[in-house]
C-alpha positions in Angstrom: -13.4 -56.8 41.8 -12.6 -53.1 41.5 -9.4 -53.6 43.5 -8.3 -56.4 41.2 -9.0 -54.2 38.2 -6.9 -51.4 39.7 -3.9 -53.7 40.3 -4.3 -55.0 36.8 -4.2 -51.5 35.3 -1.2 -50.5 37.4 0.6 -53.7 36.3 -0.1 -53.0 32.6 1.1 -49.4 33.0 4.4 -50.6 34.5 4.8 -53.3 31.9 4.2 -50.9 29.0 6.6 -48.3 30.5 9.3 -51.1 30.9 8.9 -52.0 27.2 9.4 -48.4 26.2 12.6 -48.2 28.2 13.9 -51.4 26.6 13.3 -50.0 23.1 15.5 -47.1 24.1 18.3 -49.4 25.1 18.0 -48.7 28.9 18.7 -51.9 30.8 17.3 -51.6 34.3 18.0 -55.3 35.3 15.0 -55.1 37.7 11.6 -56.7 37.0 8.7 -54.2 37.2 7.0 -56.4 39.8 9.8 -55.7 42.2 10.2 -52.1 41.6 8.8 -49.7 44.2 10.1 -46.7 42.4 11.3 -46.3 38.7 15.1 -46.3 38.2 16.2 -43.8 35.7 19.7 -42.9 34.4 20.6 -39.7 32.5 19.8 -41.4 29.1 16.3 -42.5 30.2 15.5 -39.2 31.7 16.4 -37.4 28.5 14.4 -40.0 26.5 11.2 -39.5 28.5 11.3 -35.6 28.2 8.6 -34.3 25.9 8.6 -31.2 23.7 6.3 -29.6 26.3 9.3 -29.1 28.6 12.2 -26.8 27.4 14.5 -27.4 30.3 13.7 -30.3 32.6 10.7 -32.5 33.4 10.0 -30.3 36.4 9.8 -27.2 34.3 6.1 -26.5 34.2 6.1 -23.3 32.2 3.2 -24.5 30.0 1.1 -25.6 33.0 -2.2 -23.7 33.4 -2.7 -22.1 36.7 -5.7 -21.3 38.8 -6.5 -18.0 37.0 -7.1 -20.0 33.8 -10.0 -22.0 35.4 -11.8 -18.8 36.8 -14.0 -18.5 33.8 -17.7 -19.0 33.3 -18.7 -22.5 32.3 -19.3 -22.0 28.7 -16.3 -19.9 28.1 -14.1 -22.5 29.9 -15.6 -25.4 27.9 -14.4 -23.5 24.8 -11.1 -22.6 26.2 -10.3 -26.3 27.1 -10.2 -27.0 23.3 -6.6 -27.5 22.2 -5.2 -27.7 25.7 -3.3 -30.7 26.9 -4.3 -33.1 29.7 -1.3 -34.7 31.4 -1.1 -37.6 33.8 2.2 -38.5 35.4 1.7 -42.2 36.4 3.4 -43.8 39.5 6.3 -45.1 37.5 7.0 -41.7 36.0 5.4 -42.4 32.6 3.6 -39.3 31.3 0.4 -39.7 29.3 -0.8 -36.7 27.2 -3.9 -36.0 25.3 -5.1 -32.8 23.6 -8.8 -31.9 24.3 -11.0 -31.8 21.2 -14.4 -32.0 22.6 -16.2 -30.7 25.8 -19.6 -30.2 27.3 -20.7 -27.4 29.7 -23.0 -28.2 32.6 -24.2 -25.0 34.2 -25.5 -26.2 37.5 -28.6 -24.4 39.0 -31.1 -24.0 36.2 -29.4 -26.7 34.0 -31.8 -29.6 34.3 -29.1 -32.0 32.9 -26.5 -31.1 35.5 -25.8 -33.2 38.5 -26.1 -30.1 40.5 -29.5 -29.0 39.1 -31.5 -26.9 41.5 -28.4 -26.3 43.5 -28.5 -29.9 44.9 -25.3 -30.9 46.7 -24.5 -34.6 47.4 -21.4 -36.5 48.5 -20.9 -37.4 44.8 -21.1 -34.0 43.3 -19.2 -32.0 46.0 -16.4 -31.2 43.6 -18.7 -29.2 41.4 -19.1 -26.6 44.2 -15.4 -26.4 44.9 -13.0 -23.8 43.5 -12.6 -23.6 39.7 -10.2 -26.2 38.4 -11.3 -28.9 40.8 -11.6 -32.4 39.2 -15.0 -34.1 39.4 -14.7 -37.8 38.6 -17.9 -39.9 38.7 -18.9 -43.4 37.8 -21.5 -44.4 35.2 -23.0 -47.7 34.7 -21.1 -48.9 37.8 -17.8 -49.5 36.0 -16.9 -46.5 33.8 -15.7 -43.1 34.8 -16.1 -39.6 33.5 -13.8 -36.6 34.2 -15.1 -33.0 34.7 -13.5 -29.8 35.9 -15.4 -27.1 37.9 -15.7 -23.6 36.6 -17.0 -20.3 37.8 -20.6 -20.6 38.7 -22.5 -22.4 41.5 -22.2 -26.1 40.8 -20.9 -25.6 37.2 -18.5 -27.9 35.5 -17.1 -29.0 32.2 -17.1 -32.5 31.0 -14.0 -33.7 29.0 -15.5 -35.7 26.2 -12.6 -36.5 23.8 -8.9 -36.2 23.5 -6.3 -36.7 20.7 -3.6 -39.0 22.2 -0.2 -37.3 22.0 2.2 -39.2 24.2 2.1 -42.7 25.7 -0.1 -44.4 23.2 1.4 -47.8 23.8 0.4 -47.5 27.5 -2.9 -46.1 26.6 -3.6 -49.0 24.2 -3.0 -51.6 27.0 -5.0 -49.8 29.5 -8.0 -49.7 27.1 -7.4 -53.3 26.2 -7.8 -54.3 29.9 -11.4 -53.1 29.7 -12.2 -54.8 26.4 -13.2 -58.4 25.5 -10.4 -60.9 24.8 -9.5 -61.0 21.1 -10.9 -57.6 20.3 -9.2 -55.8 17.4 -6.4 -53.4 18.1 -7.5 -49.8 18.5 -6.3 -47.0 16.2 -4.8 -44.0 17.8 -7.7 -41.9 17.2 -10.0 -44.4 19.0 -8.0 -44.3 22.2 -9.6 -41.3 23.9 -12.7 -40.5 21.7 -15.3 -40.6 24.5 -15.5 -39.5 28.1 -15.1 -43.0 29.6 -12.5 -44.0 27.0 -10.3 -41.1 27.8 -10.4 -41.9 31.6 -9.3 -45.5 30.7 -6.6 -44.4 28.4 -5.3 -41.7 30.6 -5.5 -43.9 33.6 -7.8 -41.4 35.5 -8.9 -43.1 38.7 -11.9 -42.4 41.0 -9.5 -41.0 43.6 -8.7 -38.0 41.4 -12.1 -36.6 42.4 -11.8 -33.2 44.2 -8.1 -32.9 43.3 -6.9 -29.5 42.0 -5.7 -29.4 38.3 -3.8 -26.1 39.1 -1.5 -27.6 41.7 -1.7 -31.5 41.6 1.7 -33.1 41.0 0.2 -36.1 39.1 -2.3 -34.5 36.9 -2.6 -31.1 35.2 -3.5 -29.1 32.1 -1.0 -27.5 29.7 -1.0 -25.1 26.8 0.3 -26.8 23.6 3.3 -24.6 22.8 3.3 -25.6 19.1 -0.3 -25.3 17.9 -3.3 -23.1 18.2 -6.3 -25.2 17.2 -8.4 -22.1 16.6 -6.2 -21.5 13.6 -6.8 -24.9 12.1 -10.4 -25.9 13.2 -13.7 -24.2 13.6 -15.4 -24.6 17.0 -18.8 -26.3 16.5 -21.6 -25.8 19.1 -24.1 -28.7 19.3 -26.5 -30.4 21.8 -24.9 -32.5 24.6 -24.9 -36.3 24.3 -27.0 -38.8 26.3 -29.3 -36.3 28.1 -32.4 -36.7 25.8 -34.8 -37.0 28.9 -34.0 -33.5 30.1 -36.5 -31.6 27.9 -35.4 -28.3 26.5 -32.0 -28.6 28.1 -31.2 -31.5 25.8 -31.4 -29.1 22.9 -29.1 -26.4 24.2 -25.9 -26.1 22.1 -23.5 -26.8 25.1 -21.2 -29.3 23.5 -18.2 -27.9 21.8 -15.9 -29.6 19.4 -13.2 -29.0 16.8 -14.9 -29.5 13.4 -13.2 -32.1 11.2 -11.1 -33.4 14.0 -10.9 -37.3 13.7 -11.0 -37.8 17.4 -14.4 -36.1 18.0 -16.8 -38.7 19.5 -20.0 -37.8 17.7 -20.3 -35.4 14.7 -23.5 -33.4 14.5 -24.1 -32.6 10.8 -27.0 -30.2 11.4 -24.9 -28.1 13.9 -22.1 -28.0 11.4 -24.5 -26.9 8.6 -25.8 -24.1 10.9 -22.3 -23.1 11.8 -21.3 -22.8 8.1 -24.4 -20.8 7.4 -23.7 -18.5 10.3 -20.1 -18.0 9.1 -21.1 -17.1 5.6 -23.7 -14.6 7.1 -21.0 -13.1 9.3 -18.7 -12.7 6.3 -21.5 -10.8 4.4 -22.5 -8.7 7.3 -19.0 -8.1 8.8 -20.5 -8.6 12.2 -20.8 -11.3 14.8 -24.0 -13.4 14.6 -25.6 -15.0 17.6 -28.2 -17.7 18.0 -30.8 -17.1 20.5 -31.3 -20.3 22.5 -33.9 -19.0 24.9 -32.0 -18.8 28.2 -28.6 -18.8 26.5 -26.8 -16.7 23.9 -23.9 -18.7 22.6 -21.6 -17.5 19.8 -21.1 -20.1 17.2 -18.7 -18.3 14.9 -15.6 -18.0 17.1 -13.8 -19.5 20.0 -13.8 -17.5 23.3 -10.3 -16.2 24.3 -8.4 -18.4 26.6 
């Protein structure tokens, strides 16, 4: 069943990409089913370039290298906000989404982490690998979640939500393949607004587990050269989602999202109210204000430098 689903998703990706090429008057005269590799002429190559590349598609000047990922887990989770996840599919189609929501899992003492207590398993090996290693794991037997390892033994950041930037038509078909027949068409803001949804829309497979975001040719992270989300959005710190059974760790403010962004999966009004109160107090005191969370001191008034 899993193999059939994989073939179906790959077929949908190829079909959507072919539709895009037809709309740009590029006639390949070869059916997607018979293609082993995409055929591009000068016009199609120019069409598929995005504003993230100033010279050629191979120009990765905005790609984030291994030094970026060498940050403590909480800082990295905040630094991810506004960065762009890219997946170059087998046919050359590039899917892009800007990260708007993350969760930090600290390993060791973090009872909600897969690596709690320093436990290593075949599944969570990526969490103990070098910072920037992708950790993909299944939930409910059919859905996937994508994480990235950070500094710290067994620590990793969950990517919770993206804003789709490029390849929305492909993303929509990939999402539709996992939904019931006849379901309504998804809005752009609904394509990647959840950890499993973004894996579906970005076509992130299980085999990406243990791959390196800093060097992999198919999937990587970029700076957005045009925007700085910290200038437009406040970073909200709130409890993580779906870990209610983990006692005090369920209340730690280790989920970070861009306040007011339409692609955030779950809005926490209480956390936002506290954040506003904290900002007002900061303006009055002209000093940083911290919330003491017991084992953690997490700044809620500003984004950590990336």
